[in-house]
N, C-alpha and C positions, 0 to 999 in steps of 0.2 A: 355521773350523768343521769339526768332524769329521762323517763320514757313516757311517751303519750300513746295510748292505745285508742285508736279512733275507728268509728264506723261499725262497731260490733254490737251485738245484743248481749247485755249482761244477764246472766242467769244465776240467781240465788235460790235457796230452797223455798222462799216465800214469794217468788215472782220473777218476772223478766221485764226488761225495758231496754230501749235503745239508749246508750249513753257512752261517753268517753271516760277513760280512767287515766289519771296521771300518777306516776310512781316516782318517788324521790327517797333516796337513802334506804331502800328496801321496804318502804312503807307505802301504802296507798294514801296519797296526799289529797286527792280530789276525785270526785265522781260527779259528773254533770252531763246534761243533755248535749252541751257543746263546750269544749275547752279549746281556747286558742293556743296554738303552738308557741313555745318559748324558744328563744335563741339557743342553739346548740343541742336541742332536745332530739332524741331519737324518736321518730314517728313510726308506729307500727300500724299498718292498715289491716283492720279486722273485718272489713266489709264482707258480708255474706257468711260470717262466722259467729259462733257463740263464744262469749268470754265468761269463763266459769272458775270457781275456786279450784285450786289444785287438789288432787285426790289425797286422801289420808288412808293408808293401809294399817289397820290396827292389829294386824296378825301376821308377823313374819318370823322366820328362823334363819338368820344369816350367820355364816361362820360357826356352825353349831355341830359338835360331835354327837352322832346318834347311831345306834345299832351297828357298832363296829366300823363305822365310816364317818364321813363329814359331809355336810351339805356342800353342793357345788359352788354356791355363791357366797362370797364374803361381803363385807359391808360396802366395798367399793363397787364391785360388779352388780350387786343386788340393788343398790340405790341408783346406780347409773341406769339400769333397766327400768327402775321405777320412774325416774324423770322422763325417760323416753316415752313411757306410756301415759304420762300425765299425772303421776303420783308424786307429790312434793314433800310428804312427811310419812314416816313409818313408826310403828311401835313394835319393838322386838322383845324377846324374852330372855331374862337372866336365869340360868339354871345352875345353882350351886352343886358342886360335886358332893359325894357322900361325906358328911361331917364338915364341909367347908363353911367357914363363917360367911354370912351373907354379904358383909362389907367387902371381903376379899373377892367374892364372885362379882360384885358390882364393879370393883376396880378392873377386873379382867375384862368385863364386857365393855367398859369405857375404852380400854386399850384396843379391843377388836373393832370398835365402832369408829376409831379415829379417822380412817380413810373415807368415811361416808361423804357422799356428795349431796345428799338430801338431809333435811332435818330429821332427827330421830329422838325417840324416847324409849323408856323401858317399862315392862312389867316385871315383877319378881315372882318366880315359881316357888310356891311353898311345898316342899317335898318331904318335910319332916316337922315334928314339933317336940322340942326339948326345953330345958330350962332357959336357954338363951334366945329362943326363936322370937318371943314377943318383943324383947328389948331390941333385937336386931331389926325387926320389921319397923318398929317405931323410929329407929335411927334412919332407915332408908326413906321413910315418909318425910321426916323432918329435914334431913340433910341433903337428900338427893331428889326430892320431889317425885318419888315413885309412888303413885297413888292407885295402883291396881295390883292385886294379888291373884296369881294364877294357880289353879288346883287341878290335878289330874285324877279323875275317877277311873281311869284305865291304865294299861301298861303295868300289870301285876308283876311284882318283883323288880320294878324300875322306879318310875316317878309317881306311881299310884299311891294315893293316901286314902285312909279309911274315914268313915263318918266322924270319928272322934277328932281327927285333925280338921276336917271341914268345919265342925261346930266351933272349935276354939278359934280358928282363923277367921271365920265369918263373924264371930262375936267381936273379935278385936277390930276387924274392918269396920263394923258398925260403929264402934266407939270412935274410931279415928276419922270416919267419914271418907273411907276409900272404897273402891269398887272391887267386888269379888268376881273373878272369871273362873269358869269351869270348862274343862274338856269332859263332856258328859257321856260316858259309856259305862255300863256295869262291867268293871274289869274282871270280877270273879267269874261272871258268866261268859265273857269273851274267852278267858283262859280255859274254862271248862270245854267250850266248843272247839277251840284250837286243838287242845290235847285229844279230844275225841276224833277229830278229822285226821290228825297225824297218826293216831293209833290204827285208824281204818285204812291208812295208806292213801288218803286223799290229800295230796301234797302240792297241787298246782295253784296258781294265782286265782283260779275260779272259786277256790274255797275261802279266800280272804273275805269277800262280802258275806258269805254264808256263816262265817264265824262271828260276824258283827251285824246281826239282823237289826231291823228298825226297833224291835222291842228293847234291845239292850240300851239303845240311845234314849228312847222315850222314858224308860224307867228311871234312868240316871238324871235326866232333865227334871222330871217330877220330884225326885228325891232332893236334888239340890235346891229347888224352889221351896220345898217344904222346910228345909233347914234354914234357908235365908229368911223365910217368913217368920219362923219361930224366934230368931235372934235379932230381927230387924235390919238385916243387911241388904245392900243393893247388889243385884246379881246381873251378870252379863254372861250368856251362854254362847261359847264360840262354835263356829262351824256346824250349825244345825243342818241336817241333811234329809230329814224324813218327816212324814206326817205325824207319827207319835210325838216327836219333839215339838213340832208346831202346836199340836193340841195341848201339850203340857204348858207351853208358854202362854197360850191363850187363856187357859184356865187360871193360871197364876195371875195374869194381868186383870182378869175379870174379878178376882178376889182382892185386888188392890195391891198385890205384891209388886215391889219396884224391881221388875225383871225385864230385860230385853234380850234380843238374840241377834246373832250374826249369821249371814249366809256367805258361802264362798262362790265366786264366779264359776268355778269348775263344777260345783254341785248343781248349779242352775243350767248347765249346758251339756253335761255328759251323763249318759246312763250306764247301768251296770253291764251292758252287753260287752263293754271293752274287756272285761275279765275272761270272757269266753273266746277271745280271739285265738286263732291257732298259732300265732306268733308269740312265743313265751315272753320275749323281751318286751314286746308291745304291751301285753297284758300286765306284766310286772311293773311297767312304767306308770301304771295307774293305781298302784297299791298305795293307799292313804287311809287314814282313819279319822272320822267315819268314812266308809267306802262310798263309791257312787251307787245310786239307787235306781230302781225302775222309773220310767217316765212319769208316772202319776205323782211321784214325790217331787219331781222338778216343778210341775205345774202348781203344786201346793206351796212350794217355796216362793215362786213368783207372786202368787196371790198374797202370801204373808208379807212379802216385801212391799208390795203396793199398798197394803192396808195398814202397815206400821207395826204389825205383830213382831216382825223382824225389822230392825231399823238400819242396820249397817251391813256392809259387805267388806270382806277381806280376801286374803289369798291363802293364808297358812303356808306361805312360800317356803318350801323346804325341798328344793329340787336335788335330784341325784343323777349321776351318769349311769349308762348301761353297765359299766364295770362294777359299780356299786350294787346294782340290782342282782348281779350274778351271785352275790353272797347268799341269796335265797334260792339258788337253783335246785337244791335238794328238797326244800320245803318252804311253803309260803310264809311261815311265821318268821323266817330269817330275812325276808325281803325288806330293805329299809323303807319305812313308811314315810311318804311325803311326795308332794308334787310341786312344780313351780309355775306360777302365773303372774308374778309381780308386774311384768311388763304389759300384760294383755287384759287385765281386769276391766279397765274402763272401756276399751274397744268392744269386748264381748258383751258387757252390760248394756252399752248403748245399742249395739247391733241387735241383740236378742230382746232387749227390754224396751227401748224407746222406739225403734223402728217397727216393732210389732204392736205398739200401743199398750204394752203392759205397764210402762212407766212414762210419765211426762218428763220433759227436761228438768223441771224443778225437783221431781222425785229422784231423778238421776243424781242431782247435786246432793240431795239429802243422803242417799244411800252410799255414795262414794266419798263424801267429804264432811258435810256439816253435822250429820248425826254422830259420827265418830268424834268430831271435834267437841261436841257437847258432852258425850259420854265420858270422855277422857280428859276433860278440863283444859282444852285448847281453844275453846270458843270464847269470844269472837276474834281472837288474834288470828286463828286459822278457821277455815270452813265457811268464810263469808267474805264477799267483796264489798267493803265499805271503808270509808275514810278512817285511818288510824290502824287498820289491820295489816298483817304481813302481806306483802305483794307476792303471794303464791297464786299464780294465775295460769290457766291453760286457754289457748285459743283453738277452738274446736270447729272443724269443718264438717257440718252434718252431711254434706254431699260427697265428700272425699271417700275414696275406697282404697283398700289394700288387702293383700292376702297374707295371713299370718304364717310364717315359716320359721322353723328353728334356725335355718341358715342365715336369717336376717336379724336375729334377736341379739340383744345386749346381755341378757342373762347367760350364764355359763353352762347351763344344762345342754345336753346333746339331743334333747327331745322337747317337743312342744305339745301340750295337751290339745291345742286347737289347730294343729297342723292342717293347712289347706283351707281354713275357714276364710271366706271372703267377707270382710266387714265393710259396712257403709257407715261413715261417721268416724273421723280420725283426728288425732291430735296433731296440729300443725306446729305449735310452739308451747314450750313450758318455760315459765318465769318463776324462779325460786328466790324469794326475798329480794325481788327487783332485778336479779341477774337473769338474762336470757341464757338458759342452759341447754335448751334443745330447740332446734329450728329446722324444719323441713328435712327431717331425717338425720341431721347432724347433731351429735352430742358434744358440748363444749364445757362441761362442768369440771372444775378444778378439784383434784383429789383433796379431801379433808375440809372442804368448804361447808359441809353440813354442820349444823349447830344442835347441841343437846337441848332437849325440851323438858325441863323440870316442870312439874305440875303441882297445883295446890290441892290439898285435901278439902273436903266439904263436910265437916262434922255437923251433925244435926243438933238442934237445941236440946238441952237436957230436959 
């Protein structure tokens, strides 16, 4: 059955206009100022609403074992929450176990992702470099369309890799035309500070941000940019949280380095005061890396987002339950790192960004959808409302209001970072590849309907 969306204002990153949209077979078939209804067609009245591309979350961790536990959301619950919040596609991370062939890890992640109700793709985490790594990475690019390599400069003794691995992996990525991602924190310095605080008996959640000060992030962002510049790689720095990271990004961009950054909705909304709350469980529920920062860093992030120094937003969705956090009751270094916001990203960004005048609606589309689609090889199939593209569409009521509560959420965490926030601007309907999957609070997505998103590499001319 075809669908006709009438009476709304279409918003893309390059402008807005009053127009109708016809959807057939999961594809946008027609966009025009007026489209006459066809027999048997479902008509959706978007009067007073904005019609925008579905969100793309380039940074999630679903069904992921981490720090002696596992994230609360699997691919079914996580993507269900995403659709409810207006996100129609995600990019998750494959993590090979120690010594595991990358192909086997990829097979396992495909198995985990099978219940997904939203479209999904993968990044591959490069956690080692041996005689097989290069050929395995080439295989994933060619056969799986995985065109983004993730590197951790933190988590010493775990997923952290040294500069030697960064250099080899970045150089290969430059040859293959794929994108390098980095979690940029100086892992050696973080480890030193953690051990120092523990030795001094400073064990509570309030010492988590002190063990990861802005300097450890800024140094690592700058180092990753210098390596990418030297070998000619394209670089994407995930979850920038502070002024030193922004300054490093800006310097690299001014030198002509092909580098961009990502901000998380939670870093734009929450300050480090949460770690000093007298409720240990509440403070521990905010432990993530990089940590939340003082308010001046939030304002700098908003400015970087508006100016394009940072182009995308994600969630780093890796939520845990209170029982999981208690693993770190004796010392903060054992608290599972990660928070969940896959359902609330768009609402928080609209409320704090557009309503405040920090972002225009067009910039909102850029930072929630189109910039990620461009960066990760999904554009213009996704991230744009135009004829021939996937019918991933949200109908947004800029005057609608709701209060964010954990009790109402679709994600399985027992805590919400934005608990009690009253937001103006809400998602009324989510359409994923032509299917109405969320409508006025009701989710109707069929388990396993999500499609895998292989992507093409973009090798540069020799």
